[in-house]
Steps between C-alpha positions, in 0.01 A plus 500: 500500500758633749438504872475875515237505227251334729499792743287810517661632183289253300203438730329827595370529856137408552234763557510572872133587557320190365756258646489666840120493494489128419762415761329706771160354416637145514679570828191663650290193419765266643535713812123512549478123465791434736392742773125485446420437867696801618406736219128429491441478876630835626633489854443128554843369394867583537790380285649315801412453866832409655861595577614847389192543284246512781735728696498748212124473461448561872729804488307643205157420645575651841661803336204570272262535796722757674438875464713681245661699779704195603713542190682182396516357854322163520345475846360150458801321649805565716277689742560750656772596252346409166715459190542695179358357181843502335609204716194276462544379137177675407568703184509860637455658156164327465378499860535876559253604224282199578479622861384842383244343262347275765481782751344734243244238389405292808291263285829365361633404845399130478672478160838648589686169478309414182627821337848416625483156336369652177814711483727201563326284239496786251877454484441199275307714252751783514782251449326376187488852357866564581603168346325591175702821485825320585446211258406738220841664527657152502343427159292212635205421268154602615368148569800406711496836680138443601578151630806614695327810637221283641717212624811656653327704775369171645832313477743742662656461846335822616148372442581193708539736797120517515503156662680636808318832499778727374258706296728801442785279385265327256451828313675401175440833317784649707763282331334513158476878512875502557560281193273723291682811624840348427384411148414864433826616657698259284322608183569866575866427578542300179340780298714767666194677645459679832474264798358746754134415450566126523694532825217716639244231414716234667534719809124545536432129449769397748370734770139386455598133503716550809202635692320177417791305651849628577673199345413646161738786575801268508376280216420780259792730581740203492377386159520855364857547625628177348309562176659842465839348584466282190400805295802689632729224381332504159519880491874502564557222247291669231616852591151614595431775758503345845448795736118513455484138618702573814315820586157349434570188704646697791202736503253211483673315783522809720141598432370150568688471831394846619134451407480156661745436783556870566128576506439202726739648757281811510167315508603255773542681834662185640759461225793559738383217727502242221806282435744576221552133412266207482504136609464224244737652246677226302288232671490198269119480509482855363771463237458393141600143432616445143329166449162660572509617138426136415249431776144516370227662704262271683246546223726401208385174338769488230838463669841576358732195470763662722296603801596578857322269742586676827266753656541859380432783749243747371761778487691294243222384266590603144411217263595602146189328358482208259482756218860609566654180635373264231586755234853541634536121518399469134753765396774329701428161341490643146822690560670193648415292194577792266140519379422852620396701191712798408189718517461412871832656591489826690554819298773746585370738772667794330306436180165414660334743742284237669795266542700786649230575757458134596875470550509810723201383705649154555841638595341750739302226676800273561653710783160499669493121471837492681347714775212254523747213559623665821846577632584131532373211289472166678572180305432141604282599798760740630802273461650764271454874491565723199570858602295707258735789421281596203221602738493881518322483836799314643709816456225744595450302820857585599409869480154501663259261667213686337534277194375211716157664505459321165548170677282276284765472230310244294279779365790638300459215252181656360672730246699199375182293467330766292813559290524130417129460422483811283833429330400144420161619372680735261731217389239232433275748319758473218431126471178566309716565193704178541331182367688267735404701810158630405320203650725511805370853561144368485588230755658755735192718476288197587715452812440864585124449475514186716704672770266799501189283531658312790610825664157662484337185638751504786431864588129438467507224762799589719407865548158671543422433865195611702550841656557398861548864604125548462364185671134421453259525796502181703866416437703398808666841539165680478358265761798551729475877496122535496514853636474857382677722756838511331576844643532341843834344396813651348660201327526121468796306646530155336653209689721334381647840421685557172710784366693485171731742324782603736867452416743313729869419547491174697234258622435670838421823314264332252153628592318356199225246559325397178135420570326181407288596201162390644574685825609810308188492283276470805658807659453694177134400494458608863645839418287551190176394668557697820670802346778475761872512413732210571801526728666228291682588181622370163705736286857575388776721641309523828645704786667285765413721797129474417520120492689498831231715661223270377679184613548659842130437559591142584792581732469445876379830636313600189556735206772761467400848621567633147224274365258581782536871427366440149194307620180657629282394790272271300543124530665287232320200356725195531444211261642163608505180296574222749554248217859628483556424869312176568680282243241519220725727292876509560586754229651760735651248738686327217603823326644654817664188637852634433418863574491530879436876509182490295402162639486661843261766367280232348491286813434794735169586335286290738696644794433849366125429512523402868740774610305777330169365639333479161130424507364258242188637338438249221607148407435308180685173450872573536441874466463730797458874537636682804489855627828659603547839663872573440485811720278342761121498514356834608339476842195691385462308175153368421437130524642308207234360273590159357497448129172382356462128537 
């Protein structure tokens, strides 16, 4: 039997319907078991309760309770300016219709975040369906397709983003839709058919995915461009028509940019105030580190012999799974000792359609992997630097700083990860016909099962947290507030104050103060319980002048006139946690030790309370609530009623 005879020419593709049904049913049961607490207790749990995740949840929750007339402006933080949903990592494509639904059916209001989480978790089911379609075209047998379609959505680097709360980035169907679309495009190109419909499908998918998170724009368009570049080379070599590829790709790129970035410029009235470039570009913590391909996730029990021991930043996680690594090790050993069966050799891509597609997908993902490595690759803890001239962004950066908006370069490894996993799945599926390797395939599948079981147990225990944005009666925040007249106040000012998302050139211009997670969560709870917006802020691409106005609150002499003009006559509720000033918690003091500008803001907070004559109206442990009249207390104002004790 020749190598090519083991391909789809001999083994017909499985029936799509029954296999998809079995895979989806198995995945649904596994998903229900893993996320049982969240799924079967609507509104009581969130996927995560920390870091960027709780920020996104707070943005969504505060947005859903706003009237529809506010458009996409989130008024829950950055008061009095607010911030647009597009800059809060909160899946605009989903949140906009969800907002309309909750406003149209008020009974759904307590379940807004639950519906949001259902959409995020549904990505695992949708990924399973897409994988069945992809694997069918790769001539993978039905039983292996079902196993892979259930396992791979749990093992990818995108899914791991759930642990830090990057829900939009964890939406794996975006990348799998791209692979499925490229498969159809490749088949049409190989058959000499029209490509227009396939480019149109890729355009629609790219635009929709980009409005989930704008990183998908660069990832999907980049993969498409490099994939077509490979097809162009093949077209010239084989004397095939090449103009439809160029025209289709150019139209898809232009349409995607206009309907995403171009449309955003129209929807965001503050677009001209936002920076062109972005800080953090090419930062080592946000770049892909090659050895992370061999670093198992924290849940992996079976470790690869050659494993990185150093810590891997979450932007770089991309473990290739024991399924791939042990399989590749076996092939390398057999080849080294000249025991690799002839049947296990790769077929000629020109003679095998599936081999041709796998080759194109792998080649297209390599330039993106070079982007993920950054403009410079550090070796031996920075003792040597390799200038990465194969990084396309290195050259684009010389033309425009706008490319730095895609600053978390490590994410560009995702197409490579999927190309390797899918390509290897296609390759080892051929082993079922080879006696020497048949049992090796069984062993690799067993590894896949073990990794999936460990992964689902990890997500079951490490995610699914109580919904702290809806605290139960009697919780400390409820006891602290204990009042009902929220209309008396216009906003909440937390101290220590935090504001995250502005860009900067040098340390004195760095206005970012990342909050301590417990402090941040408490302020979010205060806002949700009281219904008042926060003057603090966590987002991306924030406007510097707004941050400067808010920090001016703590300057000698009080806030800038520009800020005062935006405030009304009502008092502001000031929340102070003295634990950050009396030595019980040195988080801010330690973080700002080498940042004198922001350290001065932090240390002036108690002085601000004295200078502005704030009146304490409630104290509970280290927490205190004060009343502040930024425009001065009206002389004819009624007597201030203290909060309920």
